[in-house]
N, C-alpha and C positions, 0 to 999 in steps of 0.2 A: 504494500500500500504506500501511496505517496500523496503529498499535498501538491496540488497544481492549480494554475490559473487558466481559465478558459480564454483563448485568444481569438477563436473564430469558428466558423462552420466548415465542414468538409463536404463537398458534393462530388458525385461521380455519375457518369452516364451509364457505365457498365460496372456492376458489382455482383457479388455472390447473392443468390436469391434470398438467403436468410437475412440480408441487410436491407432489403427493399422496405421502404417506409420507415426506416429507423433514423433517428437523429444522430449524426456523427459530428463530433466536435474536435477541435484541435486544443489539446491540453498541454501547457508548458509547465513541467515540474519546477518546483521552487529551487532545486539544486541546479546551478549553472552548468554542471558537467553532464547533465542528462538531456537527451534530445526530446523535442515535443512528440506527443503520441496522439494517434487518432483513437478516440474513445466513444463507446456507445453510451448515449445518455437516455435514461429512462425516467429522469427526475425533473427535467425542464431547466437545467442550468443555462445561464446566459453568459454572454461575453463579459469578461472582467470579473466574474465570480470565482471565488476560491472553492475548490472541490477536493474531495478525497477520491483518488482513483486506485484501481486494483488491476493487476495483471493476471488475476486468477481466471484463466480461460474457461474453466468449467462453469463459473458463475456467469460470465459473459454469454456463453452458449445457452445457458438456462434462460437468460433474458430474451434471446432471439428465438428460443424454442427449437434449436437445431443442433444436435450433437456433432454434426460434421461442419459446422460454420467455422470460418477462419477468424471469428471474433476472439479478441484476446483482452483488450483493455475496456473497462467500464467505469462509470461514475457510481460510487457507492453512497456519496452524501454531499450535500452543499453546506459549506462552513459559513456561519454567520460571524463575521469579524467583530461585530458589536458585542457579541456574547462570549467570544473566545479570547480571553485576555492573553493566552499563550502566544498568539500570533503577533 
């Protein structure tokens, strides 16, 4: 799990059938040495929001409902910086 900031939306004209109709976001991890990731969002995160992301592919595949999906990263939660003093 990592904390990341949503930087934008990812769109594609050709994708795996399990990703059709899914919201794909670009999440930039808070650590500068890590690359941005494409994540599946089931929670409605928006650009600029801080989120908790996970690379547990089995959970991402449960979200899309296909055990053969290439999905890997997913949004687990949206962090409210007003209530989280640790950030």
